[in-house]
C-alpha positions as CSV (number, residue, x, y, z in Angstrom):
1,X,-4.7,14.7,-5.3
2,X,-2.5,12.7,-2.8
3,X,-0.7,9.3,-2.9
4,X,0.0,7.2,-0.1
5,X,3.3,5.3,-0.8
6,X,3.6,2.1,1.6
7,X,6.8,-0.2,1.1
8,X,7.8,-3.4,2.9
9,X,10.3,-6.2,2.2
10,X,8.9,-9.7,2.5
11,X,12.4,-11.1,1.0
12,X,13.0,-12.3,-2.4
13,X,10.6,-14.5,-4.4
14,X,7.3,-13.6,-2.6
15,X,5.4,-11.9,-5.8
16,X,2.5,-14.4,-5.0
17,X,1.9,-13.2,-1.3
18,X,1.9,-9.7,-2.7
19,X,-0.5,-10.6,-5.3
20,X,-2.8,-12.2,-2.8
21,X,-2.5,-9.4,-0.5
22,X,-3.7,-6.8,-3.5
23,X,-6.3,-8.9,-4.2
24,X,-7.4,-8.8,-0.5
25,X,-7.2,-5.2,-0.2
26,X,-8.2,-3.6,-3.2
27,X,-11.9,-4.4,-2.9
28,X,-12.0,-2.5,0.4
29,X,-9.6,0.4,-1.0
30,X,-12.0,1.0,-3.7
31,X,-15.0,1.5,-1.5
32,X,-13.3,4.3,0.4
33,X,-14.2,7.9,0.1
34,X,-11.8,9.8,-2.3
35,X,-10.4,6.5,-3.6
36,X,-8.7,7.0,-7.1
37,X,-6.2,4.1,-8.1
38,X,-4.0,1.8,-6.8
39,X,-0.8,-0.2,-8.0
40,X,0.9,-2.9,-6.4
41,X,4.8,-2.8,-7.1
42,X,7.6,-5.2,-6.4
43,X,11.2,-6.1,-7.0
44,X,11.2,-10.1,-6.6
45,X,14.8,-10.0,-6.6
46,X,15.4,-8.0,-3.5
47,X,12.1,-8.7,-1.9
48,X,10.8,-4.8,-1.6
49,X,7.3,-4.8,-2.7
50,X,4.7,-1.7,-2.0
51,X,1.3,-0.2,-3.1
52,X,0.9,3.4,-4.5
53,X,-2.5,4.5,-3.6
54,X,-4.2,7.9,-4.8
55,X,-6.7,9.8,-2.9
56,X,-8.8,12.9,-4.0
57,X,-7.7,14.9,-1.1
58,X,-5.1,14.7,1.8
59,X,-7.8,14.0,4.4
60,X,-9.1,11.1,2.3
61,X,-5.5,9.7,2.0
62,X,-5.1,10.2,5.8
63,X,-8.3,8.6,7.0
64,X,-7.8,5.5,4.4
65,X,-4.1,5.2,5.9
66,X,-5.5,5.1,9.4
67,X,-7.8,2.4,8.5
68,X,-6.1,0.4,6.3
69,X,-2.3,0.5,7.9
70,X,-3.5,-2.0,10.7
71,X,-4.8,-4.4,8.5
72,X,-1.5,-4.4,6.4
73,X,0.5,-4.7,9.3
74,X,-1.3,-8.0,10.5
75,X,-1.0,-9.5,6.8
76,X,3.1,-8.9,6.9
77,X,3.2,-9.6,10.6
78,X,6.0,-12.4,10.9
79,X,6.9,-11.9,7.3
80,X,8.9,-8.5,7.6
81,X,12.0,-7.6,9.4
82,X,11.2,-4.1,9.7
83,X,7.5,-2.3,9.9
84,X,6.1,-1.4,6.5
85,X,6.8,2.3,5.8
86,X,4.6,4.9,4.6
87,X,5.1,8.3,2.9
88,X,2.4,10.8,1.9
89,X,2.9,12.8,-1.6
90,X,0.9,15.5,-2.8
91,X,0.7,14.5,-6.5
92,X,2.1,16.7,-8.9
93,X,0.5,17.3,-12.4
94,X,3.2,18.2,-14.8
């Protein structure tokens, strides 16, 4: 299993915007091959928000990232000071 961890800073107090983005993106993610789960996370004080999405395979994670990242960039355009960041992790089951 693999996980895409994507973070971005919208500024403090933007939880509602992130909740709306989550509602917009969740259905598309759930329909993609290899989807396992998604969690949206945030720190409303610092403005740092993100999504952790798990996938069956590395290839599923890569394909999903390539498909969804441009949509995320459009969604946060003009709201962030720097582009969203992504890290790919292999999930370690201990």
